[in-house]
N, C-alpha and C positions, 0 to 999 in steps of 0.2 A: 461628497465622499461616497465611495462605492464599497460595500461590504463584500468580502470574498467568502463564498459559501462552499465552493468546491475547488479542489486542486489535484494535481497529479500526485499519485502515491510516491512517497519519498524513496522507495526501492528503485535503484538506478535502472534496472532492466524491466521494470513493471510499466505497463501501458495504461493502467487503470486510473480513472478519475475518481476521487473519493470525496464524499461529503464530509466536511470538517465536523459536523455534528455527530456523524456515525463512525468516524475514523478511529483507529487505534493510535493513540498518541504516545510516542516514546522519544525521549531526548528532544523534546520540542519539535518533532517532525510527525507528519501524519501518514499513516499506512492503511491500505485497504483490508489487510488481514494479518493475523498473528504470524504467519510464515514470513511475510515481508518484514514485519517489525523485528523478527528474530534474525533476519539476514539469511534465511534459507540455510541454516547451519546443519540441519538434520536431513538425512536421506528422504524422509517422508515429507519434507517441506519443499519439494521441488515444484515450482510454479505456485500461483496464488489460487488456482481453481476457478477463476473467472473466465468465462467464455471468450476466446480470442486472444488471451494473454498467456504467454509461455515464459514468464520471468523465472528467475532463480536458477 
């Protein structure tokens, strides 16, 4: 059996890989940051801030 330790951020437009141990967990999904976990609902939450990713 293989243990999964990283996965793609659950934000649909995010390209980040997130460590399950360090991720923000919300509704049984894993996110790379609070902005992604919140669904980028606020104007100041555009993008995740990680280099090379322009989600949100």
